[in-house]
C-alpha positions in Angstrom: 66.3 -71.6 -6.4 65.6 -69.4 -3.5 68.3 -67.0 -4.5 67.0 -66.8 -8.1 63.3 -66.1 -6.6 64.9 -63.3 -4.2 66.7 -61.8 -7.1 63.5 -61.8 -9.1 61.5 -60.1 -6.4 64.4 -57.5 -5.8 64.4 -56.7 -9.4 60.4 -56.4 -9.6 60.6 -54.1 -6.5 63.1 -51.9 -8.0 61.0 -51.7 -11.3 57.9 -51.1 -9.3 59.8 -48.3 -7.4 61.0 -46.8 -10.8 57.5 -46.9 -12.0 56.1 -45.4 -8.9 58.5 -42.7 -9.1 57.5 -41.8 -12.6 53.9 -41.8 -11.6 54.6 -39.4 -8.9 56.5 -37.2 -11.1 53.9 -37.2 -13.7 51.2 -36.2 -11.2 53.4 -33.4 -10.1 53.8 -32.2 -13.5 50.0 -32.5 -14.2 49.4 -30.6 -10.9 51.8 -27.9 -12.0 50.2 -27.6 -15.3 46.9 -27.0 -13.6 48.2 -24.5 -11.5 49.8 -22.6 -14.3 46.4 -22.6 -16.3 44.7 -21.2 -13.2 47.3 -18.7 -12.9 46.9 -17.7 -16.5 43.2 -17.2 -15.8 43.7 -15.2 -12.8 46.0 -13.0 -14.9 43.4 -12.4 -17.3 41.1 -11.4 -14.7 43.1 -8.9 -13.2 44.1 -7.4 -16.5 40.3 -7.0 -17.4 39.6 -5.4 -14.0 42.5 -3.1 -14.6 41.1 -2.2 -18.0 37.7 -1.5 -16.4 39.3 0.7 -13.8 41.1 2.7 -16.6 37.9 2.9 -18.5 35.9 4.2 -15.5 38.6 7.0 -14.8 
């Protein structure tokens, strides 16, 4: 009985570890998407500044 219980807890721990790894990976991906979006906004700002500088010349 104790061995069955131990195996069950070991399996649950492995499952929880997998789920936690998936969660961490998802959070990393979400963070990277956010950074990518911010970079695009910065790129647009730089382009508009460059256009403004060309217009002023």
